[in-house]
C-alpha positions as CSV (number, residue, x, y, z in Angstrom):
1,X,-27.9,-20.7,3.4
2,X,-28.5,-21.7,7.0
3,X,-26.3,-24.6,8.2
4,X,-26.0,-27.8,10.4
5,X,-25.3,-28.4,14.1
6,X,-25.0,-31.1,16.6
7,X,-22.9,-33.2,19.0
8,X,-21.3,-36.4,19.7
9,X,-21.7,-37.4,23.4
10,X,-18.5,-38.5,25.3
11,X,-18.1,-42.2,25.9
12,X,-20.0,-43.0,29.2
13,X,-21.2,-39.5,29.3
14,X,-24.7,-38.3,30.3
15,X,-25.8,-37.1,26.9
16,X,-27.8,-40.2,26.0
17,X,-31.6,-39.9,26.2
18,X,-32.1,-42.9,28.5
19,X,-35.2,-41.4,30.0
20,X,-38.0,-39.3,28.8
21,X,-36.7,-36.3,30.6
22,X,-33.2,-36.9,29.2
23,X,-34.8,-37.3,25.7
24,X,-36.7,-34.0,26.1
25,X,-33.6,-32.1,27.3
26,X,-31.5,-33.4,24.3
27,X,-34.3,-32.2,22.0
28,X,-34.5,-28.9,23.7
29,X,-30.6,-28.6,23.4
30,X,-30.6,-29.5,19.7
31,X,-33.5,-27.1,19.0
32,X,-31.5,-24.3,20.8
33,X,-28.5,-24.9,18.5
34,X,-30.6,-25.0,15.4
35,X,-32.4,-21.7,16.1
36,X,-29.6,-19.4,15.2
37,X,-29.1,-21.1,11.9
38,X,-32.6,-20.0,10.6
39,X,-32.8,-16.8,12.6
40,X,-32.6,-14.7,9.5
41,X,-34.0,-16.7,6.7
42,X,-36.4,-18.9,8.5
43,X,-35.2,-22.0,6.7
44,X,-37.0,-25.2,7.5
45,X,-35.2,-27.7,9.9
46,X,-34.7,-31.4,10.0
47,X,-33.1,-33.3,13.0
48,X,-32.1,-36.7,14.3
49,X,-31.5,-37.6,17.9
50,X,-30.0,-40.9,19.3
51,X,-28.3,-42.0,22.4
52,X,-24.9,-41.0,21.1
53,X,-25.8,-37.5,19.9
54,X,-27.9,-35.3,17.7
55,X,-27.8,-33.6,14.3
56,X,-29.9,-31.0,12.7
57,X,-29.9,-29.0,9.4
58,X,-31.6,-25.8,8.7
59,X,-31.8,-25.1,5.0
60,X,-34.2,-24.8,2.0
61,X,-35.2,-27.9,0.1
62,X,-32.3,-29.4,-1.8
63,X,-29.8,-28.2,0.6
64,X,-31.1,-30.1,3.7
65,X,-30.1,-33.8,4.0
66,X,-30.6,-35.9,7.2
67,X,-30.5,-39.6,7.4
68,X,-30.9,-41.9,10.3
69,X,-30.9,-45.7,10.4
70,X,-29.2,-48.7,12.2
71,X,-27.0,-46.6,14.4
72,X,-25.9,-44.2,11.7
73,X,-26.9,-40.4,11.6
74,X,-25.8,-38.4,8.6
75,X,-26.5,-34.7,8.3
76,X,-25.5,-32.7,5.2
77,X,-25.9,-29.0,4.6
78,X,-25.3,-28.0,0.9
79,X,-25.7,-29.5,-2.7
80,X,-23.1,-32.0,-3.0
81,X,-22.7,-34.8,-5.5
82,X,-21.7,-38.3,-4.5
83,X,-19.7,-40.1,-7.3
84,X,-21.5,-37.6,-9.8
85,X,-25.0,-38.0,-8.6
86,X,-27.1,-35.7,-6.1
87,X,-29.7,-38.4,-5.6
88,X,-30.3,-39.7,-2.1
89,X,-26.8,-38.3,-1.1
90,X,-27.2,-38.8,2.7
91,X,-28.2,-42.5,2.4
92,X,-25.5,-43.4,-0.1
93,X,-22.9,-41.5,2.0
94,X,-23.8,-43.6,5.0
95,X,-23.2,-46.8,3.1
96,X,-19.8,-45.5,1.7
97,X,-18.8,-44.5,5.2
98,X,-19.3,-48.1,6.5
99,X,-17.0,-49.4,3.7
100,X,-14.5,-46.6,3.3
101,X,-14.5,-44.5,6.5
102,X,-13.0,-40.9,6.1
103,X,-12.1,-41.9,2.6
104,X,-15.8,-41.4,1.6
105,X,-15.1,-37.6,1.7
106,X,-13.1,-37.9,-1.5
107,X,-16.1,-39.2,-3.4
108,X,-18.0,-35.9,-2.6
109,X,-17.9,-32.9,-4.8
110,X,-19.7,-29.5,-4.7
111,X,-20.6,-27.3,-1.7
112,X,-21.3,-29.1,1.6
113,X,-20.5,-29.5,5.2
114,X,-21.3,-32.8,6.9
115,X,-21.5,-34.7,10.1
116,X,-21.7,-38.5,10.5
117,X,-22.4,-40.0,13.9
118,X,-21.7,-43.8,14.0
119,X,-23.1,-45.8,16.9
120,X,-21.4,-49.1,15.8
121,X,-17.9,-47.5,16.3
122,X,-18.7,-44.8,18.7
123,X,-17.1,-42.3,16.2
124,X,-18.0,-39.2,14.3
125,X,-16.8,-37.5,11.1
126,X,-17.0,-33.8,10.3
127,X,-15.9,-32.3,6.9
128,X,-16.3,-29.4,4.6
129,X,-16.0,-28.9,0.8
130,X,-12.9,-28.3,-1.1
131,X,-13.4,-24.6,-1.5
132,X,-14.7,-23.9,2.0
133,X,-18.0,-22.7,0.8
134,X,-19.9,-24.2,3.7
135,X,-18.0,-23.8,7.0
136,X,-17.9,-26.0,10.1
137,X,-16.6,-25.1,13.5
138,X,-16.2,-27.5,16.5
139,X,-15.3,-27.7,20.2
140,X,-14.5,-30.5,22.5
141,X,-14.8,-30.9,26.3
142,X,-15.7,-33.5,28.8
143,X,-19.2,-33.9,27.6
144,X,-18.4,-34.6,24.0
145,X,-17.7,-33.0,20.7
146,X,-20.0,-30.1,19.6
147,X,-20.2,-28.7,16.1
148,X,-22.1,-26.2,13.9
149,X,-21.6,-24.1,10.9
150,X,-22.2,-21.1,12.9
151,X,-20.5,-20.1,16.2
152,X,-23.6,-18.7,17.5
153,X,-25.2,-22.2,17.0
154,X,-22.2,-23.8,18.8
155,X,-22.5,-21.5,21.7
156,X,-26.2,-22.1,21.9
157,X,-25.6,-25.5,23.5
158,X,-25.5,-25.3,27.4
159,X,-22.3,-27.4,27.5
160,X,-20.2,-25.1,25.4
161,X,-18.5,-22.0,26.9
162,X,-17.7,-18.8,24.9
163,X,-14.5,-16.9,26.0
164,X,-13.7,-14.4,23.5
165,X,-10.1,-14.8,22.2
166,X,-8.2,-11.5,22.1
167,X,-5.8,-12.9,19.6
168,X,-8.7,-13.3,17.2
169,X,-9.6,-9.6,17.7
170,X,-6.0,-8.7,16.8
171,X,-6.3,-10.9,13.7
172,X,-9.6,-9.1,12.7
173,X,-7.8,-5.7,12.9
174,X,-4.9,-7.1,10.9
175,X,-6.9,-9.1,8.2
176,X,-10.4,-7.5,8.6
177,X,-11.6,-11.0,9.4
178,X,-10.7,-13.9,11.5
179,X,-8.6,-16.4,9.5
180,X,-9.1,-20.2,10.0
181,X,-8.7,-22.5,11.6
182,X,-9.0,-20.1,14.5
183,X,-12.4,-18.5,15.4
184,X,-13.4,-15.6,17.7
185,X,-13.6,-17.9,20.7
186,X,-11.0,-19.8,22.8
187,X,-11.2,-23.6,22.3
188,X,-13.4,-23.4,19.1
189,X,-11.8,-24.2,15.7
190,X,-13.0,-24.2,12.1
191,X,-12.2,-26.8,9.4
192,X,-10.2,-25.5,6.6
193,X,-11.2,-26.2,2.9
194,X,-11.0,-29.9,2.2
195,X,-10.3,-30.8,5.7
196,X,-12.1,-33.5,7.9
197,X,-12.2,-34.3,11.7
198,X,-12.4,-37.9,12.7
199,X,-13.4,-38.6,16.4
200,X,-13.2,-41.9,18.0
201,X,-12.7,-43.1,21.5
202,X,-12.3,-39.4,22.6
203,X,-9.4,-38.8,20.3
204,X,-9.5,-36.4,17.5
205,X,-7.7,-36.8,14.2
206,X,-7.8,-34.0,11.7
207,X,-6.5,-34.3,8.2
208,X,-7.1,-33.2,4.5
209,X,-9.0,-35.4,2.1
210,X,-8.1,-33.0,-0.7
211,X,-5.6,-30.2,-1.2
212,X,-5.2,-27.8,-4.1
213,X,-2.4,-29.1,-6.3
214,X,-0.9,-27.3,-9.2
215,X,0.5,-29.2,-12.4
216,X,2.7,-26.8,-14.3
217,X,3.1,-28.2,-17.7
218,X,6.4,-28.0,-19.6
219,X,6.3,-25.9,-22.7
220,X,6.3,-28.9,-25.0
221,X,3.6,-30.8,-23.2
222,X,1.0,-27.8,-23.0
223,X,-2.3,-28.3,-24.6
224,X,-3.1,-25.9,-27.4
225,X,-5.2,-22.9,-26.7
226,X,-8.0,-24.2,-28.8
227,X,-8.3,-27.5,-27.0
228,X,-8.0,-25.6,-23.4
229,X,-10.6,-23.1,-24.6
230,X,-13.1,-26.0,-25.7
231,X,-12.7,-27.6,-22.3
232,X,-13.0,-24.5,-20.5
233,X,-16.2,-23.3,-22.0
234,X,-17.7,-26.9,-21.7
235,X,-16.9,-26.9,-17.9
236,X,-18.1,-23.5,-17.5
237,X,-21.6,-24.4,-18.9
238,X,-21.6,-27.5,-16.9
239,X,-20.8,-25.5,-13.6
240,X,-23.5,-22.9,-14.3
241,X,-26.1,-25.6,-15.2
242,X,-25.4,-27.5,-12.0
243,X,-25.6,-24.1,-10.0
244,X,-28.9,-23.3,-11.3
245,X,-30.5,-26.3,-9.6
246,X,-33.9,-27.6,-10.5
247,X,-35.6,-24.3,-10.5
248,X,-33.7,-22.2,-12.9
249,X,-36.4,-19.7,-13.3
250,X,-35.9,-18.5,-9.8
251,X,-32.1,-18.2,-10.0
252,X,-30.4,-14.9,-10.9
253,X,-26.9,-13.5,-10.9
254,X,-24.9,-10.7,-9.3
255,X,-23.6,-8.5,-12.0
256,X,-20.8,-6.0,-11.1
257,X,-19.8,-5.3,-14.6
258,X,-16.5,-7.3,-14.2
259,X,-15.4,-10.3,-16.3
260,X,-16.4,-12.9,-13.8
261,X,-20.1,-11.8,-13.2
262,X,-20.5,-10.7,-16.8
263,X,-19.5,-14.3,-18.0
264,X,-21.9,-15.9,-15.8
265,X,-24.7,-13.8,-17.1
266,X,-23.8,-14.6,-20.6
267,X,-23.5,-18.3,-19.9
268,X,-26.8,-18.6,-18.1
269,X,-28.4,-17.4,-21.3
270,X,-26.6,-20.2,-23.3
271,X,-27.6,-22.8,-20.6
272,X,-31.3,-21.9,-20.1
273,X,-32.2,-20.5,-23.5
274,X,-33.7,-17.5,-21.9
275,X,-32.6,-14.1,-20.6
276,X,-30.8,-14.2,-17.2
277,X,-32.1,-12.2,-14.3
278,X,-29.2,-9.9,-13.1
279,X,-28.8,-7.5,-10.3
280,X,-26.4,-4.6,-9.8
281,X,-25.5,-2.0,-7.2
282,X,-24.4,1.4,-7.9
283,X,-23.0,4.4,-5.8
284,X,-23.5,8.0,-6.5
285,X,-19.8,8.7,-5.6
286,X,-16.9,9.6,-8.1
287,X,-14.7,6.6,-8.8
288,X,-16.9,4.1,-7.2
289,X,-19.7,3.7,-9.6
290,X,-19.5,0.7,-12.1
291,X,-23.2,0.7,-13.3
292,X,-22.2,1.7,-16.8
293,X,-20.2,-1.7,-17.2
294,X,-22.9,-3.5,-15.6
295,X,-25.5,-2.1,-18.1
296,X,-23.1,-2.9,-20.9
297,X,-22.8,-6.5,-19.8
298,X,-26.5,-6.9,-19.4
299,X,-27.2,-5.4,-22.8
300,X,-24.7,-7.7,-24.3
301,X,-26.0,-10.7,-22.6
302,X,-29.6,-9.8,-23.1
303,X,-30.4,-10.2,-19.5
304,X,-33.4,-8.9,-17.5
305,X,-31.5,-6.3,-15.5
306,X,-32.2,-4.7,-12.2
307,X,-30.4,-1.8,-10.5
308,X,-30.3,-0.1,-7.1
309,X,-28.1,2.8,-6.0
310,X,-27.0,2.2,-2.3
311,X,-27.1,5.5,-0.2
312,X,-25.5,6.5,3.0
313,X,-28.9,6.0,4.6
314,X,-29.1,2.4,3.4
315,X,-25.6,1.7,4.9
316,X,-26.8,3.2,8.2
317,X,-29.9,1.0,8.2
318,X,-28.1,-2.3,7.5
319,X,-25.2,-2.1,9.8
320,X,-26.9,-3.6,13.0
321,X,-28.3,-6.6,11.1
322,X,-25.1,-7.1,9.3
323,X,-23.2,-7.1,12.4
324,X,-25.6,-9.5,13.9
325,X,-25.6,-12.2,11.2
326,X,-21.8,-12.6,11.3
327,X,-20.8,-15.0,14.0
328,X,-17.4,-13.4,14.4
329,X,-16.1,-9.9,13.7
330,X,-16.0,-9.3,10.0
331,X,-14.8,-6.1,8.3
332,X,-15.4,-6.3,4.5
333,X,-17.5,-3.3,3.9
334,X,-18.8,-4.6,0.4
335,X,-21.0,-7.0,2.5
336,X,-23.5,-4.0,2.5
337,X,-23.8,-3.7,-1.2
338,X,-23.9,-7.5,-1.5
339,X,-26.8,-7.7,0.8
340,X,-28.9,-4.9,-1.0
341,X,-28.3,-6.7,-4.1
342,X,-29.4,-9.9,-2.7
343,X,-32.4,-8.2,-1.2
344,X,-33.3,-6.7,-4.5
345,X,-33.3,-10.2,-6.0
346,X,-35.3,-11.8,-3.2
347,X,-38.0,-9.0,-3.8
348,X,-38.0,-10.0,-7.4
349,X,-38.8,-13.8,-6.5
350,X,-35.2,-15.0,-6.9
351,X,-34.2,-17.7,-4.4
352,X,-30.7,-18.3,-5.5
353,X,-28.0,-16.1,-6.8
354,X,-24.8,-17.0,-8.7
355,X,-21.6,-15.1,-7.9
356,X,-18.4,-14.8,-9.7
357,X,-16.2,-15.4,-6.7
358,X,-13.2,-17.6,-7.3
359,X,-12.5,-16.5,-10.9
360,X,-9.7,-14.1,-9.8
361,X,-8.2,-16.7,-7.6
362,X,-8.2,-19.4,-10.2
363,X,-7.2,-17.6,-13.4
364,X,-5.1,-14.6,-12.1
365,X,-7.4,-11.6,-11.9
366,X,-6.1,-9.5,-9.0
367,X,-4.0,-6.3,-9.8
368,X,-1.6,-7.4,-7.0
369,X,-0.4,-10.4,-9.0
370,X,0.9,-8.0,-11.7
371,X,2.4,-5.7,-9.1
372,X,4.2,-8.5,-7.2
373,X,5.5,-9.8,-10.6
374,X,7.0,-6.3,-11.2
375,X,8.6,-6.2,-7.8
376,X,10.1,-9.6,-8.4
377,X,12.0,-8.3,-11.2
378,X,14.3,-6.3,-9.1
379,X,15.7,-9.3,-7.3
380,X,16.7,-10.8,-10.6
381,X,19.2,-7.9,-11.2
382,X,22.8,-8.7,-10.6
383,X,23.7,-8.1,-6.9
384,X,26.6,-5.7,-7.8
385,X,24.3,-3.6,-9.8
386,X,21.7,-3.3,-7.0
387,X,24.0,-2.8,-4.1
388,X,26.9,-1.0,-5.7
389,X,25.2,1.3,-8.0
390,X,21.4,1.5,-7.8
391,X,20.8,1.6,-4.0
392,X,23.7,3.9,-3.2
393,X,22.5,6.4,-5.9
394,X,18.9,6.4,-4.9
395,X,19.2,6.3,-1.1
396,X,22.1,8.8,-0.6
397,X,21.3,11.8,1.3
398,X,19.2,14.4,-0.8
399,X,21.0,17.7,-1.4
400,X,19.3,18.9,-4.7
401,X,15.8,19.5,-5.8
402,X,13.2,16.9,-5.3
403,X,13.4,14.1,-7.9
404,X,10.0,12.6,-8.5
405,X,11.4,9.7,-10.6
406,X,13.9,9.0,-7.8
407,X,11.1,8.9,-5.2
408,X,9.2,6.4,-7.1
409,X,12.4,4.3,-7.7
410,X,13.1,4.3,-3.9
411,X,9.6,3.3,-3.1
412,X,9.9,0.4,-5.6
413,X,13.2,-0.8,-4.2
414,X,11.9,-0.6,-0.6
415,X,8.9,-2.9,-1.5
416,X,11.0,-5.2,-3.8
417,X,13.5,-5.7,-1.0
418,X,11.1,-7.4,1.2
419,X,10.5,-11.1,0.6
420,X,7.1,-12.6,-0.1
421,X,4.7,-12.8,1.6
422,X,5.7,-9.9,3.9
423,X,5.6,-7.3,1.1
424,X,1.8,-8.1,0.7
425,X,1.2,-6.2,3.7
426,X,2.5,-2.8,2.3
427,X,-0.9,-1.1,2.8
428,X,-1.9,-3.0,6.1
429,X,-3.7,-0.4,8.2
430,X,-2.6,-1.9,11.5
431,X,1.1,-2.1,10.5
432,X,1.0,1.4,8.8
433,X,0.0,3.0,12.2
434,X,1.8,0.5,14.3
435,X,-0.2,-1.7,16.8
436,X,1.3,0.1,19.8
437,X,-0.2,3.4,18.5
438,X,-3.5,1.8,18.0
439,X,-4.0,-0.8,20.8
440,X,-4.1,-0.5,24.6
441,X,-1.1,-1.8,26.4
442,X,-3.2,-4.1,28.5
443,X,-4.7,-5.7,25.4
444,X,-1.1,-6.1,23.7
445,X,0.0,-8.1,26.7
446,X,-2.7,-10.8,25.9
447,X,-1.8,-11.4,22.3
448,X,1.2,-12.2,20.1
449,X,1.5,-9.8,17.3
450,X,3.7,-12.1,15.3
451,X,0.9,-14.7,15.0
452,X,-0.9,-12.6,12.2
453,X,1.9,-12.5,9.7
454,X,2.7,-16.1,10.8
455,X,-0.6,-17.4,9.5
456,X,0.2,-16.2,6.1
457,X,3.9,-17.2,6.3
458,X,2.9,-20.7,7.2
459,X,0.5,-21.1,4.4
460,X,3.0,-19.7,1.9
461,X,6.1,-21.4,2.9
462,X,4.5,-24.9,3.0
463,X,4.4,-24.7,-0.8
464,X,8.0,-23.7,-1.3
465,X,9.2,-27.3,-1.8
466,X,6.8,-27.8,-4.6
467,X,8.7,-25.6,-7.1
468,X,5.7,-23.5,-8.2
469,X,5.6,-20.3,-10.2
470,X,5.0,-17.2,-8.1
471,X,1.6,-16.7,-9.6
472,X,0.5,-20.2,-8.5
473,X,1.8,-19.5,-5.1
474,X,-0.1,-16.4,-4.8
475,X,-3.3,-18.0,-6.1
476,X,-3.0,-20.8,-3.5
477,X,-2.6,-18.2,-0.8
478,X,-5.6,-16.1,-2.0
479,X,-7.7,-19.4,-2.2
480,X,-7.1,-20.0,1.4
481,X,-7.3,-16.4,2.8
482,X,-9.0,-14.0,0.4
483,X,-11.6,-16.5,-0.8
484,X,-12.5,-19.0,1.9
485,X,-12.1,-16.7,5.0
486,X,-13.4,-13.3,3.3
487,X,-15.2,-13.2,0.0
488,X,-17.3,-16.4,0.3
489,X,-18.0,-15.7,3.9
490,X,-19.2,-12.2,2.9
491,X,-21.4,-13.2,0.0
492,X,-23.0,-16.2,1.7
493,X,-23.9,-14.1,4.9
494,X,-25.1,-11.2,2.8
495,X,-27.4,-13.6,0.9
496,X,-28.5,-15.3,4.1
497,X,-29.7,-12.1,5.5
498,X,-31.7,-11.3,2.5
499,X,-33.2,-14.9,2.4
500,X,-31.2,-16.0,-0.7
501,X,-29.0,-19.0,-1.5
502,X,-25.6,-18.2,-3.0
503,X,-23.8,-20.4,-5.5
504,X,-20.4,-20.2,-6.9
505,X,-19.9,-21.8,-10.5
506,X,-16.3,-21.0,-10.9
507,X,-15.6,-23.1,-7.6
508,X,-17.0,-26.3,-9.0
509,X,-14.4,-29.0,-8.6
510,X,-13.7,-29.7,-12.3
511,X,-13.3,-26.0,-12.9
512,X,-10.8,-25.8,-10.0
513,X,-9.0,-28.8,-11.4
514,X,-8.8,-27.3,-14.9
515,X,-7.4,-24.0,-13.6
516,X,-4.8,-25.8,-11.6
517,X,-3.5,-27.5,-14.9
518,X,-3.1,-24.1,-16.8
519,X,0.3,-23.0,-17.5
520,X,1.4,-20.0,-15.3
521,X,1.7,-17.8,-18.4
522,X,-1.8,-18.4,-19.0
523,X,-2.7,-16.7,-15.7
524,X,-0.1,-13.9,-15.8
525,X,1.8,-13.0,-18.8
526,X,4.3,-10.2,-17.9
527,X,1.8,-7.7,-16.3
528,X,-1.2,-9.0,-18.3
529,X,-3.7,-10.5,-16.0
530,X,-5.4,-14.0,-16.8
531,X,-4.7,-13.8,-20.5
532,X,-6.2,-17.3,-21.2
533,X,-9.5,-16.4,-19.5
534,X,-9.9,-13.1,-21.3
535,X,-8.9,-14.6,-24.8
536,X,-11.1,-17.7,-24.2
537,X,-14.1,-15.4,-23.6
538,X,-13.4,-12.7,-26.2
539,X,-16.4,-13.9,-28.4
540,X,-18.7,-14.0,-25.3
541,X,-17.9,-10.6,-23.5
542,X,-17.9,-7.1,-24.8
543,X,-14.4,-5.8,-25.5
544,X,-14.7,-2.9,-23.0
545,X,-15.3,-5.4,-20.2
546,X,-12.4,-7.7,-21.2
547,X,-10.1,-4.6,-21.1
548,X,-11.5,-3.1,-17.9
549,X,-9.8,-3.1,-14.4
550,X,-11.3,-4.9,-11.5
551,X,-13.5,-2.9,-9.3
552,X,-16.4,-4.8,-7.7
553,X,-18.9,-3.5,-5.1
554,X,-16.5,-1.3,-3.1
555,X,-18.2,0.9,-0.6
556,X,-17.4,4.8,-0.5
557,X,-17.7,4.7,3.3
558,X,-15.0,7.2,4.0
559,X,-16.3,9.8,1.6
560,X,-19.8,9.4,3.0
561,X,-18.6,9.9,6.5
562,X,-17.8,13.6,5.4
563,X,-21.0,14.2,3.5
564,X,-23.7,12.4,5.6
565,X,-24.1,13.7,9.1
566,X,-26.2,10.8,10.5
567,X,-23.8,8.1,9.3
568,X,-20.8,10.0,10.7
569,X,-22.6,10.6,14.1
570,X,-23.5,6.9,14.3
571,X,-19.9,5.8,13.4
572,X,-18.4,8.1,15.9
573,X,-21.0,7.1,18.6
574,X,-19.8,3.5,18.2
575,X,-16.1,4.5,18.5
576,X,-17.0,6.3,21.7
577,X,-18.4,3.1,23.0
578,X,-15.3,1.2,21.9
579,X,-13.2,3.5,24.0
580,X,-14.3,1.6,27.2
581,X,-13.6,-1.9,25.9
582,X,-9.8,-1.9,26.7
583,X,-8.8,-2.8,23.0
584,X,-8.1,0.6,21.2
585,X,-6.4,3.5,22.5
586,X,-8.6,6.5,23.0
587,X,-5.8,8.8,21.8
588,X,-5.8,6.8,18.5
589,X,-9.6,7.1,18.1
590,X,-9.2,10.8,18.7
591,X,-6.5,11.2,16.0
592,X,-8.5,9.0,13.6
593,X,-11.6,11.1,13.9
594,X,-9.9,14.6,13.9
595,X,-7.0,14.4,11.7
596,X,-6.5,11.0,9.8
597,X,-9.9,10.7,8.3
598,X,-9.7,14.3,6.8
599,X,-6.2,13.7,5.4
600,X,-7.3,10.6,3.5
601,X,-11.0,9.7,3.7
602,X,-11.0,6.5,1.6
603,X,-8.0,5.0,3.4
604,X,-8.7,5.8,6.8
605,X,-12.5,5.5,6.5
606,X,-11.6,1.7,6.3
607,X,-10.2,1.8,9.9
608,X,-13.3,3.7,11.0
609,X,-15.4,0.9,9.5
610,X,-13.3,-1.8,11.1
611,X,-13.7,-0.2,14.6
612,X,-17.3,0.6,14.0
613,X,-18.1,-3.0,13.0
614,X,-16.1,-4.4,15.9
615,X,-18.2,-2.5,18.4
616,X,-21.5,-3.3,16.7
617,X,-20.4,-7.0,16.6
618,X,-19.7,-6.9,20.3
619,X,-23.0,-5.1,21.0
620,X,-25.0,-7.6,19.0
621,X,-23.4,-10.7,20.5
622,X,-24.1,-10.6,24.2
623,X,-22.1,-13.8,25.0
624,X,-18.9,-12.3,23.7
625,X,-19.7,-9.0,25.4
626,X,-20.1,-10.9,28.8
627,X,-16.7,-12.6,28.2
628,X,-15.1,-9.3,27.3
629,X,-16.3,-7.8,30.5
630,X,-14.2,-10.3,32.5
631,X,-11.0,-8.7,31.1
632,X,-8.6,-9.9,28.4
633,X,-5.8,-11.2,30.7
634,X,-8.2,-13.9,32.3
635,X,-9.5,-14.9,28.8
636,X,-6.1,-15.3,27.4
637,X,-4.9,-17.9,29.9
638,X,-8.2,-19.6,31.0
639,X,-10.4,-22.0,29.0
640,X,-12.9,-23.4,31.5
641,X,-14.8,-26.3,30.2
642,X,-13.3,-26.3,26.8
643,X,-10.3,-28.4,25.6
644,X,-8.1,-27.6,22.8
645,X,-9.7,-29.4,19.8
646,X,-6.1,-30.2,18.4
647,X,-4.7,-31.7,21.5
């Protein structure tokens, strides 16, 4: 939890503390940046200031590393290992930096973000871990390079301006988050998983010290199931043991009742030799409550289990703080139950929670993988069969009675005819309604709607020359967008708000490497999701959990808007406030409240949530609100005092 921040002064700039007054100003500026990092969890801080810049880390013991000696300043947030050891990692990294430069990053593993300021070369290095568990953003201008793991901390430095980027707001409405490397602000960018930024002589060089690489073995060279299972279980135990830290008695686990969280609960018992402490959230709403599976998993693992049922009143109470802790707009509603789960654990004395995030993206656990495999079968049919027989038959003008099977076939062909990754957007809310229906004309003039799908297309097509199977292409895409930009962000921030540290055993580097070597059919066999994973854990998990479909902590927000008057009034009041922002058309808000929500509460309730959280985020971030008041047209073309970090 918490993070790091700091700056590298420009060569010849006025950032060096040459006088007592300058020293005091630098200390004040660094303290101002660090304050937002521990605003919610009150994490202790460590800092270092020199003539070339300053660094600070706010985090609990074990995740806070600051080293300063002989012109070097090293700040690390997280629990990384350097060459297999976590001992004195900042000092050893400083030495390795002097001999290997940016290549030193490749020797790090585990969760981290880091900053190195080197007075000898007048350079700096920023980097984040391979899964993007610990983020880091940056901005450059005439005064130097400024960086922080939170945009709120970055904006706290007096030399950094914060002009809200309208394109980022469009991306939020499209993706329900702002995908990297962009951020919510013009001129500020975020490092992607496995990336570094090296700055020297005012020039910036960004690159990757690691990239996810798949190795798809030929059938004759595949390892046996028995050997793969043995290695998988060994790595899983190692990952859990490492994630427990030195105080395993104060570590618990999220337990949704799915295969990933249930697996971690069972392995914790094996590693520690005592019952795990597990925490689950339920909902008193048909089709949303998974507590029965969580109880089954807890009973099977023998864990000390804790439950809480989240209510509409809980959601209402948490929204303002949840909007405040996210440093840019974020619309994943399951952050609310994740927060209450973490809060329950914190009240129980737990300081670290293990999450099962990453298991789906590594081993093939999302339902859309099977659905996309089914759609891809259509393009394998002979062209003549498709174009001369099937499509004319199904799409001819209907003159007879409705044919339900024909309607399903038409919908299948319509989806299957789209190429990947475009057909992944089949249920996209913004596309379903049309952005011109949803957004104000003046706002549309400041953005490029094609940039949103372009983000996904670019990431997808850059792997096309690698000859990968479709399942691995989709896994790579989800590791980048679904995981790093969404799920990890959600869990980490929800835990931070509750004062708990989050850890993700499935994302340990050795586990990621193992999954990348598995054969595609071990991840998706026909329409069977993650067959290897389930078979390897068949002796550990209850059969009912191995067979169940994925659900998680989904929030029944749309249903509760109908049944809970205070929540509905609060949501609609925020939508009324949003009307005057120049982003969403008032006519669409009217239609959403009066017609669409009644027609499909669950689906259109998500749009209400997105707009509600956008308004709440704007209200909770006065700096962004001030930039918004200046008008989008000006913000889209003007970046005063902030240079493009990629220039």
